C-alpha positions in Angstrom: 139.9 82.2 58.3 139.4 79.6 60.7 140.4 82.8 63.5 138.0 85.3 62.1 135.3 82.6 62.3 135.9 82.0 66.2 136.1 85.2 66.7 133.0 86.1 65.7 131.4 83.0 67.2 132.8 84.5 70.1 131.2 88.2 69.6 128.1 85.9 68.9 127.8 84.5 72.0 129.2 87.3 74.5 126.2 89.6 72.3 123.4 87.0 73.6 125.2 86.2 76.7 125.3 90.4 77.1 121.2 90.1 76.1 120.8 87.1 78.6 122.0 89.4 81.7 119.6 92.8 80.6 117.0 90.5 80.9 117.4 88.6 83.9 118.4 92.8 85.8 115.5 93.8 84.5 113.8 95.9 87.4 110.8 93.7 89.5 108.1 94.8 91.7 106.6 93.6 94.9 103.6 94.2 96.9 103.6 95.0 100.5 101.7 92.2 102.7 99.5 93.6 105.2 100.4 91.1 108.2 104.2 92.2 108.2 104.2 95.7 107.6 103.8 97.8 109.6 105.3 101.3 111.0 106.8 102.4 114.1 107.3 106.4 115.8 109.0 106.7 119.5 109.4 110.6 121.0 110.5 111.3 124.5 107.2 112.2 126.8 108.3 115.1 129.3 111.7 113.4 129.9 109.5 110.4 131.8 109.4 108.2 129.3 110.4 107.0 125.2 107.1 106.2 123.7 106.3 104.1 120.8 103.4 103.3 119.0 102.3 102.7 115.5 100.5 102.5 112.2 98.8 99.2 111.8 97.3 99.2 108.0 100.3 100.8 105.7 100.2 99.5 102.0 102.3 100.1 98.7 104.9 98.8 96.4 108.3 98.6 95.7 110.5 98.1 92.3 114.1 97.5 93.2 117.0 96.0 90.6 119.4 95.5 92.4 122.0 94.4 89.2 120.9 98.5 88.2 121.3 99.5 91.6 118.2 101.1 91.1 114.3 101.4 93.0 111.8 103.5 93.6 109.1 102.9 96.2 105.5 104.0 97.0 104.1 103.6 100.4 100.6 104.7 101.7 100.1 105.2 106.2 96.1 105.4 106.7 96.7 107.8 110.0 93.7 106.5 111.5 95.2 102.9 112.0 97.2 105.0 115.1 97.3 102.8 118.1 98.7 104.1 120.9 97.7 101.3 123.0 95.1 103.2 124.3 92.1 104.3 122.9 91.5 108.0 124.2 94.9 108.4 123.3 94.7 107.4 119.6 91.3 110.1 119.4 94.0 112.9 120.9 96.7 111.8 118.9 93.9 112.3 115.6 92.7 115.5 116.5 93.7 119.0 114.5 96.9 119.6 116.6 98.5 116.5 115.9 97.1 114.0 112.7 94.7 115.5 111.8 92.8 112.7 110.3 89.8 114.0 109.7 91.6 116.2 106.5 94.4 113.9 106.1 93.5 110.4 106.2 97.0 109.2 104.8 101.0 110.3 104.8 103.2 108.8 101.7 106.7 107.9 101.1 108.1 107.8 97.8 111.4 106.7 97.3 112.6 107.7 93.7 116.5 107.3 94.8 118.0 103.7 96.5 121.4 103.4 97.6 123.1 100.2 97.6 126.3 98.5 99.5 127.2 95.7 97.1 123.9 94.1 96.5 122.2 95.1 99.9 120.2 97.5 99.5 121.4 99.5 102.1 118.9 103.4 102.0 116.2 105.0 100.5 115.7 109.0 99.3 112.7 110.6 98.7 110.1 112.5 99.9 107.7 112.0 103.4 104.6 113.8 103.1 102.4 113.8 106.0 99.3 116.7 106.9 100.0 117.8 103.7 103.3 118.8 104.5 105.9 117.5 102.2 109.9 116.6 103.2 112.4 115.4 102.1 114.1 112.1 104.2 115.9 109.6 103.7 115.7 106.4 105.1 118.9 104.0 106.3 118.1 100.4 105.7 118.8 97.8 108.6 118.0 95.2 107.0 117.0 93.6 103.6 117.0 90.1 101.9 115.0 88.5 99.0 114.4 85.2 98.8 111.4 82.1 98.1 108.6 82.3 101.3 109.0 79.2 102.9 104.7 79.4 103.4 103.9 80.9 100.1 106.2 79.4 97.3 106.4 82.9 95.6 109.5 85.7 95.7 109.4 88.3 99.0 111.1 91.1 99.6 111.3 91.9 103.6 113.0 95.6 105.1 113.4 96.9 108.2 114.3 100.9 107.5 114.5 103.9 110.2 114.2 107.1 109.7 114.0 110.6 112.0 111.6 113.6 112.2 110.6 116.4 113.3 107.5 116.8 114.0 107.2 120.8 114.1 107.7 121.1 110.1 104.7 119.2 109.7 103.0 121.2 111.8 102.8 119.2 114.7 104.6 121.2 117.4 102.2 121.4 119.9 103.4 120.7 123.4 107.3 121.4 121.6 109.8 120.8 124.0 108.0 119.6 126.7 107.0 116.8 124.5 109.6 115.6 122.2 110.0 117.0 119.3 112.5 114.6 117.4 109.9 111.8 116.4 111.9 108.5 115.0 109.9 106.3 112.8 110.5 102.6 112.0 109.2 100.8 109.0 109.0 96.7 108.6 107.8 95.1 105.4 107.5 92.4 104.1 106.4 92.2 100.0 105.5 89.9 97.6 106.9 90.0 93.9 103.9 91.1 91.8 100.3 92.8 92.6 
Protein backbone atom coordinates (compact mmCIF):
# COMPACT_ATOMS: atom_id res chain seq x y z
CA UNK A 1 0.00 0.00 0.00
CA UNK A 2 2.81 2.37 0.90
CA UNK A 3 4.59 1.56 -2.34
CA UNK A 4 1.42 2.25 -4.34
CA UNK A 5 0.87 5.59 -2.60
CA UNK A 6 4.53 6.53 -3.15
CA UNK A 7 4.33 5.56 -6.83
CA UNK A 8 1.17 7.61 -7.33
CA UNK A 9 2.78 10.57 -5.61
CA UNK A 10 5.80 10.36 -7.89
CA UNK A 11 3.54 10.12 -10.93
CA UNK A 12 1.61 13.21 -9.81
CA UNK A 13 4.82 15.16 -9.23
CA UNK A 14 6.09 14.06 -12.64
CA UNK A 15 2.84 15.18 -14.28
CA UNK A 16 3.00 18.61 -12.63
CA UNK A 17 6.68 18.95 -13.52
CA UNK A 18 5.97 17.91 -17.10
CA UNK A 19 3.19 20.48 -17.39
CA UNK A 20 5.41 23.23 -16.00
CA UNK A 21 8.04 22.43 -18.62
CA UNK A 22 5.45 22.65 -21.40
CA UNK A 23 4.22 26.02 -20.13
CA UNK A 24 7.72 27.46 -19.85
CA UNK A 25 8.57 26.24 -23.36
CA UNK A 26 5.78 28.17 -25.06
CA UNK A 27 6.73 30.09 -28.22
CA UNK A 28 7.71 33.72 -27.63
CA UNK A 29 7.45 36.57 -30.13
CA UNK A 30 10.00 39.35 -30.54
CA UNK A 31 9.51 42.62 -32.45
CA UNK A 32 12.46 44.25 -34.21
CA UNK A 33 14.10 47.34 -32.74
CA UNK A 34 14.50 49.84 -35.58
CA UNK A 35 17.87 51.36 -34.66
CA UNK A 36 19.70 48.03 -34.69
CA UNK A 37 17.95 46.15 -37.49
CA UNK A 38 19.05 46.56 -41.11
CA UNK A 39 20.07 44.65 -44.23
CA UNK A 40 23.27 45.00 -46.25
CA UNK A 41 23.84 43.73 -49.76
CA UNK A 42 27.08 43.41 -51.71
CA UNK A 43 28.06 42.46 -55.26
CA UNK A 44 31.00 42.54 -57.66
CA UNK A 45 31.16 45.75 -59.72
CA UNK A 46 32.86 45.34 -63.11
CA UNK A 47 35.56 43.21 -61.53
CA UNK A 48 36.95 46.36 -59.95
CA UNK A 49 35.53 46.17 -56.43
CA UNK A 50 32.93 44.67 -54.15
CA UNK A 51 30.25 47.28 -53.56
CA UNK A 52 28.29 47.27 -50.29
CA UNK A 53 25.03 49.13 -49.68
CA UNK A 54 22.20 48.76 -47.21
CA UNK A 55 18.50 49.12 -46.53
CA UNK A 56 18.05 51.35 -43.51
CA UNK A 57 14.43 50.45 -42.72
CA UNK A 58 13.78 46.81 -41.86
CA UNK A 59 10.99 45.65 -39.53
CA UNK A 60 9.23 42.49 -38.49
CA UNK A 61 8.63 39.81 -35.89
CA UNK A 62 10.32 36.57 -34.91
CA UNK A 63 8.55 33.81 -32.99
CA UNK A 64 10.80 31.19 -31.47
CA UNK A 65 10.51 28.12 -29.28
CA UNK A 66 14.05 26.85 -28.53
CA UNK A 67 12.76 23.86 -26.54
CA UNK A 68 10.64 22.62 -29.45
CA UNK A 69 13.26 23.74 -32.00
CA UNK A 70 10.65 25.64 -33.99
CA UNK A 71 10.07 29.20 -35.10
CA UNK A 72 8.87 31.58 -37.76
CA UNK A 73 9.82 35.05 -38.96
CA UNK A 74 8.22 37.80 -41.00
CA UNK A 75 10.62 40.52 -42.11
CA UNK A 76 9.74 43.52 -44.30
CA UNK A 77 12.35 45.65 -46.07
CA UNK A 78 11.47 49.17 -47.22
CA UNK A 79 13.18 49.16 -50.62
CA UNK A 80 12.98 52.97 -50.80
CA UNK A 81 15.30 53.09 -47.79
CA UNK A 82 18.21 51.83 -49.92
CA UNK A 83 21.41 53.66 -49.01
CA UNK A 84 24.39 53.50 -51.36
CA UNK A 85 25.95 56.67 -49.85
CA UNK A 86 25.16 58.45 -53.16
CA UNK A 87 21.79 60.13 -53.74
CA UNK A 88 22.25 59.81 -57.51
CA UNK A 89 22.95 56.08 -57.27
CA UNK A 90 20.08 55.62 -54.81
CA UNK A 91 17.75 56.89 -57.55
CA UNK A 92 19.48 54.71 -60.14
CA UNK A 93 19.04 51.53 -58.12
CA UNK A 94 15.41 52.34 -57.27
CA UNK A 95 14.53 52.65 -60.98
CA UNK A 96 12.57 50.08 -62.99
CA UNK A 97 15.62 48.07 -64.16
CA UNK A 98 16.55 47.24 -60.58
CA UNK A 99 14.39 47.58 -57.43
CA UNK A 100 11.48 49.37 -59.14
CA UNK A 101 10.46 50.86 -55.79
CA UNK A 102 7.47 52.79 -57.14
CA UNK A 103 5.76 49.52 -58.05
CA UNK A 104 7.38 47.36 -55.36
CA UNK A 105 8.03 49.52 -52.27
CA UNK A 106 8.75 46.53 -50.03
CA UNK A 107 10.52 43.19 -50.08
CA UNK A 108 9.63 40.44 -47.62
CA UNK A 109 11.22 37.36 -46.11
CA UNK A 110 8.88 34.89 -44.46
CA UNK A 111 10.49 31.91 -42.75
CA UNK A 112 8.46 28.93 -41.59
CA UNK A 113 11.29 26.60 -40.59
CA UNK A 114 14.15 27.14 -38.15
CA UNK A 115 17.15 24.87 -37.66
CA UNK A 116 19.11 24.56 -34.43
CA UNK A 117 22.40 23.20 -33.18
CA UNK A 118 21.75 22.44 -29.54
CA UNK A 119 20.13 25.58 -28.12
CA UNK A 120 21.49 27.88 -30.85
CA UNK A 121 19.52 28.97 -33.87
CA UNK A 122 21.65 28.25 -36.96
CA UNK A 123 19.31 28.71 -39.92
CA UNK A 124 16.02 29.99 -41.28
CA UNK A 125 14.28 28.60 -44.35
CA UNK A 126 11.51 30.49 -46.09
CA UNK A 127 10.47 32.65 -49.02
CA UNK A 128 12.01 35.90 -50.24
CA UNK A 129 9.68 38.12 -52.28
CA UNK A 130 11.51 40.83 -54.18
CA UNK A 131 10.22 42.87 -57.11
CA UNK A 132 7.10 40.69 -57.23
CA UNK A 133 9.05 37.43 -57.52
CA UNK A 134 9.00 34.82 -54.73
CA UNK A 135 11.82 32.30 -54.32
CA UNK A 136 12.80 29.85 -51.55
CA UNK A 137 15.79 31.13 -49.61
CA UNK A 138 17.84 29.75 -46.72
CA UNK A 139 19.58 32.07 -44.28
CA UNK A 140 22.62 30.92 -42.33
CA UNK A 141 22.45 32.38 -38.83
CA UNK A 142 26.04 33.19 -37.85
CA UNK A 143 25.27 34.70 -34.45
CA UNK A 144 22.29 34.30 -32.11
CA UNK A 145 21.71 35.20 -28.48
CA UNK A 146 18.85 36.13 -26.15
CA UNK A 147 19.25 38.05 -22.89
CA UNK A 148 17.88 40.90 -20.80
CA UNK A 149 18.80 44.18 -22.47
CA UNK A 150 21.07 46.26 -20.15
CA UNK A 151 19.42 49.55 -21.20
CA UNK A 152 15.77 48.63 -21.83
CA UNK A 153 15.57 46.11 -19.00
CA UNK A 154 13.48 43.66 -21.02
CA UNK A 155 14.25 40.45 -22.91
CA UNK A 156 15.87 40.84 -26.34
CA UNK A 157 17.08 38.42 -28.99
CA UNK A 158 19.71 39.34 -31.54
CA UNK A 159 21.00 37.63 -34.66
CA UNK A 160 23.17 38.01 -37.73
CA UNK A 161 22.25 36.08 -40.85
CA UNK A 162 23.62 35.73 -44.38
CA UNK A 163 22.40 34.39 -47.71
CA UNK A 164 23.22 34.66 -51.41
CA UNK A 165 20.77 35.18 -54.26
CA UNK A 166 20.98 35.85 -57.99
CA UNK A 167 19.44 39.19 -58.90
CA UNK A 168 18.60 37.93 -62.39
CA UNK A 169 16.12 35.52 -60.77
CA UNK A 170 14.25 38.54 -59.39
CA UNK A 171 13.94 40.44 -62.70
CA UNK A 172 16.99 42.59 -61.99
CA UNK A 173 19.48 41.12 -64.44
CA UNK A 174 20.57 44.31 -66.21
CA UNK A 175 24.34 44.44 -66.93
CA UNK A 176 24.94 40.81 -65.93
CA UNK A 177 27.67 39.53 -66.09
CA UNK A 178 29.68 42.78 -66.17
CA UNK A 179 28.08 43.62 -62.84
CA UNK A 180 27.86 40.49 -60.69
CA UNK A 181 24.68 38.46 -60.70
CA UNK A 182 25.32 37.00 -57.25
CA UNK A 183 24.31 39.27 -54.38
CA UNK A 184 25.27 38.57 -50.77
CA UNK A 185 22.67 39.72 -48.25
CA UNK A 186 23.56 40.20 -44.58
CA UNK A 187 20.90 40.96 -41.99
CA UNK A 188 21.43 42.25 -38.47
CA UNK A 189 18.46 41.99 -36.11
CA UNK A 190 17.83 43.02 -32.53
CA UNK A 191 14.29 42.36 -31.35
CA UNK A 192 12.35 43.03 -28.16
CA UNK A 193 10.08 40.48 -26.52
CA UNK A 194 6.45 41.39 -27.14
CA UNK A 195 4.99 44.03 -29.43
